VEXDRENLUM-974509 format. One record per residue (C-alpha): x, y, z; residue in three letters. Coordinates in steps of 0.5 Angstrom, whole numbers, plus 500, padded with zeros to 3 digits. Example, Ala and Ser with C-alpha at 12.3 -4.5 7.8 and 13.67 -1.06 7.14 Angstrom:
<recs>
525491516Ala527498514Ser
</recs>
This chain:
<recs>
458503481Met462510483Glu468512480Pro474508482Gly470501481Gly470495486Asp475493490Val479489485Ile479495480Ala481500486Glu487496488Leu489494481Ala489501479Ala494502486Asp498497483His499500476Arg500507480Glu506504484Leu509501478Glu509508475Ala512511481Leu518505481Phe519507473Glu519514474Gln524513480Ile529509475Glu529514470Val532520474Gln539521474Pro542517480Val543523485Asp537527483Asp533530489Pro527528485Gln528521486Arg527523494Arg521526492Val518520488Leu521516493Ala516519498Asp510519494Arg512512493Leu512511500Thr506514502Ala502511496Glu504504499Leu503505506Val496508504Arg495502500His497497505Thr493500510Val486500506Ala487493505Glu489491512Glu483495514Leu477493509His480487505Leu483482510His478481514Pro473480509Val478475505Val479471512Arg472470513Lys469469506His475466502Val477459502Pro484458506His483466507Gly487466514Ala493463510Ala492468505Leu492474509Val497471514Asp502471508Lys499478506Glu501481513Leu508478512Ala509481506Asp507488508His511487514Ala517486510Lys515492505Val514497511Glu521495514Gln524497507Met520503507Leu523505514Arg530503511Asp529508505Leu526514509Glu533514513Asp537514506Arg539520502Asn539519494Val547520494Asp547514499Asp549508495Pro544504499Gln538508496Phe538505490Asn539498493Asp533499497Val529501491Ile531495487Ala529490493Lys523494494Leu521494487Lys522486487Phe518485493Glu512489491Val512487484Ala512480487Ser506481492His502485487Met503479482Arg500474488Glu494479489Glu492479482Glu493472480His491468486Glu487473491Leu483477487Phe480471483Pro478468489Lys475474492Leu471475486Thr469468486Ala467469494Ala463475494Leu457478490Pro459484485Arg455489490Glu460487496Arg466488492Leu463495490Ala462497497Glu469494499Leu472499493Gly468505497Arg471503503Leu478502501Val478509497Arg475512504Arg481509508Ala486511503Lys484518504Glu485518512Thr491513512Ala498514514Pro503516509Thr509513513Leu510506515Pro509505523His511498525Leu508498531Leu501500529Leu496494529Pro494491523Asn488487525Ala481489527Pro479492532Pro485496534Ala487498527Asn480501526Lys481506532Leu489508531Leu490508524Val486514522Pro490518528Gly496516525Ala494518518Gly493525521Leu499526525Val503524518Asp499529514Arg501534519Val508532519Arg508532511Asp506539511Leu511541516Leu517538513Asn514540506Asn514532504Arg510531498Thr506525498Thr501526492Thr502527485Gly
</recs>
């Protein structure tokens, strides 16, 4: 198995990174500009994570996991809610009183979603797929995160085949935009 592991290990590692980013934001003084930098990193990581799931995990769950369609529909609804919060956060400065409220709501929503994945979806996926397929999905998820957008795009499709065609282009546009705006999206 290559570094990063199978899809479960890859996505669980993302979850730990997201938890760490929330913690880093929370320990910064309320009006500290570093909170914006960390919020931008959090946004980029969340978007990359959800895009990778939508591209590679969700189609497999729909096809191979019992009641997979219902699980994926719930995942997509959660993703849509988080994306809307990220758009709201993007429009706020750290000195905006709503900035902290959005961060708190976002943390609650993301933590709940991660718990559901780790306690319900991941065990079902592990039971449904052989190790080799889980490892292959891990590689696909890692590759998808490299080209995924770094900003929420509420109008981008989240299901194949349209998402596989349009998401990489949006990712490229976001990276150019990040560069031009000196927006930090990596640690």
